[in-house]
C-alpha positions in Angstrom: -23.2 3.2 -33.3 -19.5 3.7 -32.6 -17.5 0.8 -31.1 -14.1 0.7 -29.4 -12.7 -1.3 -32.3 -13.4 1.6 -34.7 -10.6 3.6 -33.0 -7.9 1.0 -33.5 -5.0 2.3 -35.6 -3.9 -1.1 -37.1 -5.5 -4.4 -38.0 -3.6 -6.1 -35.2 -5.1 -3.7 -32.7 -8.6 -4.2 -34.1 -8.1 -8.0 -33.9 -7.1 -7.8 -30.2 -10.0 -5.5 -29.3 -12.5 -7.9 -31.0 -11.1 -11.0 -29.3 -11.1 -9.1 -25.9 -14.8 -8.2 -26.5 -15.6 -11.9 -27.4 -13.8 -13.0 -24.2 -16.0 -10.8 -22.0 -13.3 -8.3 -21.8 -11.0 -10.7 -19.9 -7.4 -10.2 -21.0 -6.2 -13.6 -19.9 -8.8 -15.5 -21.9 -8.2 -13.2 -24.9 -4.4 -13.7 -24.6 -4.8 -17.5 -24.9 -6.8 -17.2 -28.1 -4.4 -14.7 -29.6 -1.2 -16.6 -28.4 0.2 -13.4 -26.7 0.6 -12.4 -23.0 -2.2 -10.9 -21.0 -0.1 -7.8 -20.4 0.2 -7.3 -24.2 -3.6 -7.5 -24.5 -4.0 -4.9 -21.7 -1.5 -2.5 -23.2 -3.1 -2.6 -26.6 -6.6 -2.1 -25.1 -5.3 0.8 -23.1 -3.8 2.4 -26.2 -7.0 2.0 -28.2 -9.0 3.5 -25.4 -6.7 6.5 -25.3 -7.2 7.0 -29.1 -10.9 6.7 -28.6 -11.0 9.2 -25.7 -9.0 11.7 -27.7 -11.5 11.3 -30.5 -14.4 12.0 -28.1 -15.6 8.4 -27.6 -16.0 7.1 -24.1 -15.9 3.3 -23.8 -17.2 3.5 -20.2 -20.2 5.6 -21.1 -20.8 4.2 -24.6 -21.1 7.8 -26.0 -19.4 10.0 -28.6 -19.0 13.8 -28.7 -16.7 16.3 -30.4 -13.7 17.0 -28.2 -11.3 20.0 -28.8 -7.8 19.1 -30.0 -5.5 18.3 -27.1 -8.4 17.3 -24.7 -10.0 13.9 -23.9 -13.1 12.5 -22.3 -12.9 12.0 -18.5 -16.6 11.8 -17.5 -20.1 12.8 -18.2 -22.3 15.9 -17.7 -26.1 15.9 -17.6 -28.1 19.0 -18.5 -31.2 19.0 -16.3 -33.6 21.2 -14.3 -33.3 21.8 -10.5 -36.1 22.3 -8.0 -36.2 26.1 -8.8 -36.8 25.2 -12.5 -33.4 26.5 -13.4 -31.3 24.7 -16.1 -28.1 23.3 -14.6 -25.2 21.0 -15.6 -24.5 18.0 -13.4 -21.0 16.5 -13.7 -20.8 12.8 -13.1 -18.0 10.2 -13.0 -18.7 6.5 -13.5 -18.3 4.5 -10.3 -16.8 1.1 -10.7 -18.7 -1.8 -9.3 -16.8 -3.9 -6.7 -16.4 -6.8 -9.2 -14.9 -4.4 -11.7 -12.5 -3.0 -9.1 -11.4 -6.5 -8.2 -10.9 -7.5 -11.8 -8.9 -4.3 -12.6 -6.8 -4.8 -9.5 -6.1 -8.5 -10.3 -5.2 -7.6 -13.9 -2.8 -4.9 -12.6 -1.2 -7.4 -10.2 -0.9 -10.1 -12.9 1.0 -7.6 -15.0 3.4 -6.8 -12.2 3.8 -10.4 -11.2 4.9 -11.2 -14.8 8.0 -9.2 -13.9 8.5 -10.7 -10.4 10.7 -13.7 -9.9 9.4 -16.3 -7.4 11.8 -16.8 -4.4 13.3 -20.2 -4.2 13.1 -22.2 -1.0 16.1 -21.3 1.1 17.8 -23.3 3.9 17.1 -22.1 7.4 20.0 -20.6 9.2 21.3 -22.8 12.0 18.8 -23.2 14.8 21.7 -23.1 17.3 21.4 -20.0 19.6 17.9 -19.1 18.1 15.3 -18.4 20.7 11.8 -19.9 20.6 10.8 -17.6 23.4 11.2 -14.3 21.7 9.5 -12.6 18.7 11.4 -9.7 17.2 8.8 -7.5 15.4 9.8 -4.6 13.1 7.1 -2.0 12.7 7.2 0.2 9.6 5.2 3.3 10.3 3.4 5.3 7.5 6.2 5.0 4.9 4.5 7.2 2.2 6.6 5.8 -0.7 5.8 8.1 -3.6 5.5 11.3 -1.6 7.5 14.3 -2.9 8.8 16.9 -0.5 11.2 19.8 -1.2 13.2 20.7 1.9 13.4 24.3 0.8 9.6 24.5 1.1 9.1 22.3 4.2 12.3 23.4 6.1 13.0 19.7 6.4 14.6 16.9 4.4 14.0 16.3 0.7 11.9 13.2 0.1 10.9 10.9 -2.8 10.4 7.2 -3.5 14.1 6.6 -3.8 14.9 8.3 -0.5 12.0 6.6 1.2 13.1 3.1 0.2 16.7 3.8 1.1 15.8 5.0 4.6 13.5 2.1 5.2 16.2 -0.3 4.1 18.8 1.4 6.3 16.5 1.2 9.3 15.5 -2.4 8.8 19.2 -3.4 8.4 20.0 -1.7 11.7 17.1 -3.2 13.6 17.8 -6.7 12.3 21.3 -6.4 13.5 20.1 -5.3 16.9 17.5 -8.1 17.3 18.2 -11.4 19.1 18.2 -14.3 16.7 14.9 -16.1 16.9 13.1 -19.0 15.4 10.3 -16.6 14.2 10.1 -12.9 13.5 7.4 -10.5 12.3 7.5 -7.5 9.9 4.5 -5.2 10.2 3.5 -2.5 7.7 0.9 -0.4 9.5 -0.5 1.2 6.4 0.0 4.2 4.1 3.0 2.3 2.8 2.5 4.2 -0.5 1.5 7.8 -0.7 -1.2 7.3 -3.3 -3.7 4.7 -4.2 -4.4 5.6 -7.9 -3.2 8.2 -10.4 -6.2 8.8 -12.7 -7.4 11.4 -13.3 -4.7 12.8 -10.8 -2.5 11.3 -8.0 -4.9 10.7 -5.1 -5.4 8.7 -1.9 -7.9 5.9 -1.4 -10.4 8.6 -0.3 -9.8 10.8 -3.4 -7.6 13.4 -1.8 -5.2 15.0 -4.3 -1.5 14.4 -3.4 1.9 15.5 -4.6 3.5 12.3 -6.1 6.9 11.8 -7.5 6.2 9.0 -10.0 3.6 6.8 -11.7 1.6 4.4 -9.5 3.2 1.3 -11.1 6.7 2.5 -10.4 5.8 3.5 -6.8 4.3 0.0 -6.3 7.4 -1.6 -7.7 9.6 0.4 -5.3 7.4 -0.5 -2.4 7.4 -4.2 -3.2 11.2 -4.2 -3.7 11.6 -2.5 -0.3 9.5 -5.1 1.5 11.4 -7.9 -0.3 14.6 -6.5 1.0 13.3 -6.4 4.5 12.0 -10.0 4.3 15.4 -11.2 2.9 17.4 -9.5 5.7 15.1 -11.0 8.4 15.4 -14.5 6.8 19.2 -14.3 7.1 18.9 -14.1 10.8 15.6 -15.7 11.8 14.1 -19.1 11.1 10.7 -17.9 9.8 9.1 -14.5 9.0 5.5 -13.4 9.1 4.5 -10.3 7.2 1.5 -8.1 8.0 0.2 -5.6 5.4 -2.4 -3.2 6.9 -4.5 -1.1 4.7 -4.2 2.7 5.2 -6.3 5.6 4.2 -3.8 6.6 1.5 -3.2 3.1 0.0 -6.2 0.8 0.7 -6.2 -1.0 -2.7 -2.5 -0.6 -3.3 -1.7 -2.5 -0.1 -3.8 -5.4 -1.3 -1.9 -5.4 -4.6 1.5 -5.4 -2.9 0.4 -8.2 -0.6 -0.6 -10.2 -3.6 2.7 -9.6 -5.2 4.6 -10.7 -2.1 2.4 -13.8 -1.8 3.2 -14.7 -5.4 6.9 -14.2 -4.8 7.1 -16.3 -1.7 4.5 -19.0 -2.7 7.3 -21.6 -2.8 9.2 -20.4 0.3 7.7 -22.1 3.4 9.7 -19.9 5.8 7.6 -16.8 4.8 4.0 -16.2 5.6 2.3 -13.2 3.9 -0.9 -12.2 5.8 -2.9 -10.6 3.0 -5.3 -7.9 4.2 -8.5 -9.3 5.5 -10.6 -6.2 6.1 -9.0 -3.6 8.1 -7.9 -5.5 11.3 -5.3 -8.3 11.7 -5.0 -10.4 14.8 -2.1 -12.7 15.7 -0.9 -14.4 18.9 2.5 -15.3 20.3 2.3 -17.4 23.4 0.5 -15.3 26.0 0.5 -12.2 23.7 -2.5 -11.1 21.6 -1.2 -8.6 19.0 -3.7 -6.7 16.9 -2.8 -4.5 13.9 -4.8 -1.7 12.1 -3.9 1.5 10.5 -5.7 3.7 13.0 -8.1 5.7 10.9 -11.2 3.5 11.3 -12.1 3.3 15.0 -11.1 5.3 18.2 -8.9 3.7 20.8 -11.7 2.9 23.2 -13.6 1.0 20.6 -10.5 -0.9 19.5 -9.8 -1.9 23.1 -13.4 -3.2 23.5 -13.1 -5.3 20.3 -10.4 -7.7 21.6 -12.3 -9.4 24.4 -14.7 -10.7 21.7 -11.9 -12.8 20.2 -11.8 -16.5 21.1 -8.2 -16.3 22.1 -8.8 -13.5 24.7 -8.9 -15.9 27.7 -5.7 -17.7 26.5 -3.7 -14.6 26.6 -2.5 -12.3 29.4 -1.0 -9.4 27.4 -3.0 -7.7 24.7 -1.7 -5.0 22.3 -2.9 -2.8 19.4 -0.3 -1.6 16.9 -1.3 1.5 14.9 0.1 4.2 12.7 -1.8 7.0 10.9 -1.0 10.0 13.1 2.7 10.1 12.4 3.5 10.4 16.1 4.1 8.1 19.0 1.6 7.4 21.7 0.9 4.6 24.2 -2.4 4.2 26.2 -3.5 1.5 28.5 -7.3 0.8 28.9 -9.1 -0.6 32.0 -9.5 -4.0 30.3 -5.6 -4.3 30.2 -5.4 -3.6 26.4 -2.4 -1.5 25.5 -2.8 0.7 22.4 0.5 1.9 20.9 0.8 4.3 18.0 4.0 4.5 16.0 5.5 7.3 14.0 6.9 7.5 10.5 10.3 7.8 8.8 8.8 10.2 6.3 9.4 14.0 6.8 6.5 16.5 6.6 5.2 17.2 3.1 4.1 20.7 2.1 0.6 20.3 3.7 1.9 19.0 7.0 4.7 21.6 7.1 2.2 24.4 6.5 0.2 23.2 9.6 3.4 23.1 11.7 3.4 19.3 12.1 6.8 17.8 12.8 8.0 14.6 14.5 11.3 12.6 14.6 11.8 10.0 11.9 11.9 6.7 13.8 11.4 3.0 13.1 10.7 0.7 16.0 11.3 -2.9 16.9 9.5 -4.7 19.7 10.7 -8.1 21.0 7.8 -9.9 22.6 8.3 -12.6 25.2 6.4 -15.9 24.7 5.4 -15.9 28.4 3.8 -12.5 27.9 5.0 -9.0 27.7 7.8 -7.1 26.0 11.4 -8.2 26.5 13.2 -5.3 24.8 12.7 -2.4 22.4 14.9 -0.9 19.7 14.7 2.3 17.7 16.4 3.6 14.7 16.2 7.3 13.9 16.9 9.1 10.6 18.6 12.4 11.6 16.5 15.5 11.0 17.6 18.8 9.4 18.0 21.9 11.5 16.1 24.9 10.3 18.2 27.7 8.9 17.1 31.4 9.2 16.0 33.1 6.0 18.0 36.2 6.8 20.6 37.4 9.3 21.2 41.0 10.1 
């Protein structure tokens, strides 16, 4: 029976594959035995798996077949009989178990973390003139870093990872400048921070919807993490402490967890930064008399969200209750009969080809809300990226 090690090209590759197998396919444990880094183990294993796939061997399915030159194994098909006694092919794809997903995600994050420097503890800016009664909160709407849009096709702005990051940074810098200096501030990502959640066998969302992507998933994640780090750094320059909320979107459910883990690693030794890693799909925080709840906005309708908050133990201790959402790329505010205010925020990203074909368009705006400890909102700020006027195709 064929084994993965049979497809190694060198003795060193074969040695790494064998030790990886003996270590229950754990790259970190194998790396210790081999005196190399876990990322080196993973890179070698990925390479050997690619050789095996090209030769017709599927490590996931433990099967071998002849594969035409230039093709590789992506799944499994079963030849069977349907209820009408007809012969049919069923195409299947292996579904990863939860533990396998978690292991793969942790391995990927470990690899990225090996390239991330931990932030050093920084001195707080002078407390003089900083308010304990205000909470400046910057809300990043669906950022879609990694989305590709051609303005000639969409009749809007060109867009890619580099542009997305630059526009987010420009907006955050402006909003930090406008904010009152405070002892504490909050940075909220409402989800869909990245455009895709995975890239194999094609760029796709967490739900498997194919997407136009401008880069590899690891480069998109690096750009996304760097963008968040810039925002945190700028806020630390003005405010005493910063809390960061990372909500999971329908485009980036697993990627958001990975980026939150990267940020938690970077700021592990910086007590002024708190990274709230995604715990399910809802995050709750309080500031004085304010109850602030955050979710992407794709899981439950507004009425149901409003009815969730009275179940929280802090409900009776607060007088102002808010939901912060994204998802729909447009702004909306609703107040329910139990006093809950649900507010939906737009996006800086322009329309991609699909949204443009449906006629969707909205201004590219990032928002900042300054909450008052005694309850309610003290002030709001907006920063808008200018749009692009449509030009006629022809003039007579």
